[in-house]
Every structure is written in structure tokens, then in C-alpha cells.
N, C-alpha and C positions, 0 to 999 in steps of 0.2 A: 222638727229638728232633723237636719240633713245628716248624711253619713260623714260629710266633711267636718261638721261641728263635733260629732261624736269622736272622730279620730283626733281632732285637735285637743279635746278635753282629755282623751286617753294619753296622748303624747305629753301633755302638761303634767298629768298624774305620774307618768313614768319618770319624767325629769325630776319632779319633786321627790319621788321615792329614791331615785339614785343619789340626789343631793343629800337627803336625810341619812342614807345608809353609808355614805362615803367615809365620814370620820371614823365610824366604828369598824368598817371593813379594812380601811387602810391601817388603823392602829393594830388590829389583829394580825394583818399580813406582815407588818414590819416587825412586831414582836415575835411572831412565829418564825420568820426568817432568821432573826437574830438568835433565837433559841436553837433552831436547827443548825445554824452555823456553829454555835458553841458546842452542840452535841457532836457534830462531826469532827471538830477539832480535838475535843477531849475524849472522844469515843465512848461517851456516856449515852447509852441507848435506853433511856427511861421515857416511856410514853407520857406519863403524868407530869413530867417536869415542865412542860409548856402550858399546862392548864392554869396554874395560879398566876403567873405573870400576864397571860392573856386576859384573864378575868379582871385583874387589877387595872390593866391598861384600858380595857373596854369600859370599866367603871369610870376611870378618869376621863376618857374621851366623852362619855355620856354627860359627866358633870360639866366639862368644859364647853361642849357644843349643845347642851340641852336647851338653853334659852334661845339660841339661834334656830334650832330645829323646831321648837314650838312656835316661834314667830313665823317661820317659813310655812309651816302647816296651817297656821291660822290665816295667813295671807292667801294661800291657795283656796282654803275652804270659804273664806269671805268672798273672794272673787267669783268662785263657783256659785255661791248662793245669790250673789248679785246678778248673775247671768240667767238664773232660772226663769224669771218672767219672759225675758227675751227669747230663750230657747223654747219655752212652751208656746209662745205666740208664733213661732216659726220665722221670726224676723231677725 
């Protein structure tokens, strides 16, 4: 297994990780921004105010994208396991 193959697998793994985390991170970012904007407009400076909406939003994002995320993860893992004999033979 050459260093090019290792880098290619690592790149694919990072792309899959970014795709899997994107719905959760974007949901949390959007809700956090909206709460922050609301807090600055109303001058309510409560730290715990953003926790519950973020938790609910992340839970909804997980429920909505969970099936897709599982499919992506299974596709990557299956493709990686199919490559194992080729990678071990050096071809």
C-alpha cells in the first residue's frame, strides 16, 4: 500500500466526516445566530437561553438526516472493505 493510497483513503474519510457533520453543525450555527441576534435586540444576556433550542434543533437535524448519514457511512465502509484485498496485495 503506497502513501498515495493512504492519502486518498484519508481524504475520502475526511470528506465523509465533513458531510456527516454538516447538517448538525449548520443547524446549531443557524439556531445559535438567531438566538444571539434575539438576545442582542432584546438585551437579554442569559447564557442558558440558547441551550434548549440548539438541543432541539440538533435532535431534529439528526432525525431528519440520520437515514442519509447511515447510508453514507455504510457506503464508505463497504467500499473500503472491498478495497482491502487490493490494498494488501499492493495492486
